C-alpha positions as CSV (number, residue, x, y, z in Angstrom):
1,T,178.1,56.0,185.0
2,S,180.8,53.5,185.6
3,A,183.4,54.0,188.2
4,L,187.0,52.8,189.1
5,P,188.7,53.4,192.5
6,A,191.9,55.7,192.4
7,I,194.5,54.7,194.9
8,E,197.9,55.8,195.6
9,A,199.1,52.6,197.6
10,P,197.6,52.2,200.0
11,R,195.1,55.0,200.3
12,I,192.1,56.2,198.4
13,T,192.6,59.4,196.3
14,G,189.4,59.4,194.4
15,V,187.4,57.5,191.7
16,H,187.7,57.7,187.9
17,T,184.3,57.4,186.5
18,S,182.9,57.8,182.7
19,R,182.2,61.3,183.4
20,G,185.3,62.2,184.9
21,F,187.3,61.9,187.9
22,I,186.0,62.5,191.6
23,S,188.4,63.5,194.2
24,T,187.5,61.9,197.6
25,R,189.6,60.1,200.4
26,V,186.8,58.0,201.2
27,V,185.1,55.1,199.1
28,V,182.2,53.1,200.2
29,N,181.8,49.9,198.4
30,A,178.3,48.6,198.7
31,A,178.2,47.0,195.1
32,G,176.1,44.1,196.1
33,A,176.9,40.7,194.3
34,W,179.8,42.7,192.5
35,A,181.4,44.0,195.6
36,A,184.4,41.7,195.5
37,Q,185.3,42.8,192.1
38,I,185.1,46.3,192.9
39,A,187.5,45.6,196.1
40,E,189.8,43.9,193.5
41,M,190.1,47.2,191.5
42,A,191.6,49.2,194.9
43,G,193.7,46.1,195.5
44,A,191.5,44.6,198.2
45,E,190.3,40.9,199.0
46,L,186.4,40.6,200.0
47,P,185.1,37.3,200.5
48,V,182.0,38.0,198.9
49,E,180.1,36.0,195.9
50,P,176.9,36.0,194.1
51,L,174.5,33.5,194.4
52,R,171.3,32.9,192.5
53,R,168.0,33.1,194.4
54,Q,164.6,32.3,192.6
55,L,161.1,33.3,193.5
56,V,157.9,31.8,192.2
57,P,154.5,33.7,192.6
58,T,151.4,31.7,192.5
59,E,148.2,32.8,190.2
60,P,145.2,34.2,192.5
61,F,144.9,32.2,195.3
62,D,141.9,32.4,197.8
63,Q,142.6,29.2,199.9
64,L,144.8,31.0,202.5
65,P,143.6,34.3,204.3
66,Q,144.3,37.6,202.2
67,R,146.5,38.9,205.3
68,F,149.2,36.6,207.2
69,P,152.9,37.4,208.0
70,M,155.5,35.7,206.1
71,V,155.9,32.3,207.3
72,I,159.2,30.3,207.3
73,D,159.7,26.8,207.7
74,M,163.1,26.6,209.5
75,S,163.7,23.1,208.8
76,T,164.1,23.8,205.0
77,G,164.2,27.3,204.5
78,F,161.0,27.5,202.4
79,H,159.0,30.4,202.8
80,F,156.0,32.3,201.8
81,R,153.8,35.5,202.1
82,R,151.0,37.0,200.4
83,E,151.7,39.0,197.2
84,G,148.9,40.6,195.5
85,K,146.1,38.1,195.1
86,G,148.8,35.4,194.9
87,I,151.2,33.9,197.4
88,L,155.2,34.4,196.6
89,L,156.8,31.4,197.3
90,A,160.7,31.2,197.7
91,W,163.1,28.5,198.9
92,N,167.2,28.3,199.4
93,D,168.1,25.3,197.0
94,P,170.9,23.9,198.6
95,K,172.3,22.4,195.1
96,E,172.7,26.0,193.7
97,T,176.3,27.2,192.8
98,P,177.9,30.5,192.9
99,G,178.0,32.5,189.7
100,F,176.4,35.7,188.0
101,K,173.4,33.4,186.7
102,T,170.2,35.7,186.7
103,E,168.0,33.3,184.1
104,F,165.1,31.5,186.1
105,D,165.6,27.7,185.8
106,T,162.1,26.3,185.0
107,T,162.8,22.9,187.0
108,F,162.8,25.0,190.1
109,V,159.1,25.1,189.9
110,E,158.5,21.6,190.6
111,K,160.9,21.6,193.6
112,I,159.6,24.4,195.2
113,L,155.8,23.2,194.8
114,T,156.8,20.0,196.5
115,R,158.3,21.8,199.3
116,A,155.3,24.1,199.6
117,A,152.6,21.5,199.5
118,S,154.7,19.3,202.2
119,R,154.3,22.2,204.4
120,V,151.1,23.6,203.7
121,P,149.3,21.0,201.6
122,V,146.7,23.3,200.2
123,L,149.3,25.0,198.3
124,A,149.3,22.0,196.2
125,E,146.0,23.3,194.7
126,A,148.0,26.6,193.5
127,G,148.7,27.5,190.0
128,V,151.8,28.8,188.6
129,N,153.0,30.3,185.4
130,P,156.7,29.9,185.0
131,R,157.1,33.1,182.8
132,R,155.8,35.2,185.8
133,A,158.7,33.8,188.2
134,W,162.2,35.5,188.4
135,A,165.6,34.9,189.7
136,G,168.1,37.6,191.1
137,L,171.2,37.6,193.1
138,Y,172.5,37.3,196.8
139,E,175.7,38.5,198.0
140,M,177.0,35.7,200.2
141,T,179.7,35.9,202.8
142,P,181.1,32.2,204.4
143,D,179.3,32.7,207.5
144,H,176.1,34.7,205.8
145,H,176.6,37.8,207.8
146,A,177.5,41.2,206.5
147,I,181.0,42.9,206.2
148,I,180.8,46.3,207.4
149,G,184.1,48.3,208.2
150,P,187.3,49.6,206.7
151,A,189.4,47.4,204.5
152,P,192.6,46.4,206.5
153,N,195.1,47.1,203.8
154,V,193.6,50.2,201.9
155,E,193.0,53.4,203.8
156,G,189.6,55.3,202.9
157,L,188.2,52.1,201.6
158,Y,184.9,50.7,203.7
159,F,182.9,47.5,203.1
160,V,179.1,47.4,203.2
161,N,178.5,44.0,201.6
162,G,177.6,40.1,202.1
163,F,174.3,40.5,203.8
164,S,173.5,37.1,202.4
165,G,169.5,38.3,202.1
166,H,169.1,40.6,204.9
167,G,170.3,43.5,203.3
168,V,167.1,45.3,203.0
169,M,166.4,44.4,206.5
170,H,169.7,45.9,208.1
171,S,170.2,48.7,205.6
172,P,169.3,51.6,208.3
173,A,171.5,50.2,210.9
174,S,174.1,49.4,208.4
175,G,174.0,52.8,206.9
176,R,174.6,54.5,210.6
177,V,177.2,52.1,211.7
178,T,179.0,53.0,208.2
179,A,178.6,56.8,209.0
180,D,179.9,56.3,212.5
181,L,183.0,54.5,211.3
182,I,183.8,57.0,208.6
183,L,183.5,60.1,210.9
184,Q,184.7,58.6,214.3
185,G,186.2,55.3,214.0
186,R,183.9,53.5,216.0
187,S,180.2,53.1,216.4
188,D,177.9,53.7,219.6
189,L,175.2,51.2,218.1
190,I,176.9,48.0,217.8
191,D,180.5,46.7,218.3
192,A,181.2,46.8,214.7
193,N,184.8,44.8,215.0
194,Q,182.7,41.6,214.9
195,L,181.4,42.4,211.7
196,S,185.1,43.3,210.2
197,V,186.5,41.6,207.2
198,E,189.3,40.3,209.3
199,R,187.1,37.8,210.9
200,F,187.5,35.2,208.3
201,K,191.1,35.0,208.7
202,Q,191.0,35.3,212.7
203,G,188.6,32.3,212.5
204,K,185.9,34.3,214.3
205,L,183.0,33.5,212.1
206,L,179.4,34.4,213.3
207,E,177.0,31.5,213.6
208,E,173.6,31.9,211.1
209,T,170.9,29.6,211.6
210,A,168.5,31.2,209.4
211,V,169.8,31.2,205.7
212,L,166.9,32.3,203.4
């Protein structure tokens, strides 16, 4: 179902969908990589852009333990974990550019295997079938931290966006904080003001050292 926020400047009054109009005073924008476009429909600005991330699974590989935690090389962002009988390899390519690119780039295999073998030499022996690799989209903010809270210029519009790769891990707390803000204007869980979209105009960016 497609949807389009309905506003009577500057307030949310409902959502136009392909199945009809839904009257509501509150809309939560949790549209991931498409969040900026949804915000624009409601006349709001949101500094979130899509960025491709690529994952490479190895063929069955028994030269590492069957069970071990996800391992992260903090110097490069390369990380890996067990995935079934193989190993799932991931790396944040600093040369990647923003955009809705979801096709897998086969040249990425050599790049990530080079980093894998450098950190864990035995991974040089792992087989990889590029046809089993895939790509998806992160939703990135300028400081790689989430935006949670009301849109400053559209009453009733709330942002829950830009998790920059941390969304699944942060989703339970983010849902709780967003519900608190909608119902009572504040949250007892955290100080949500630091995650406001206005921090970018105020120069109050948050430092993030683990961009994966």
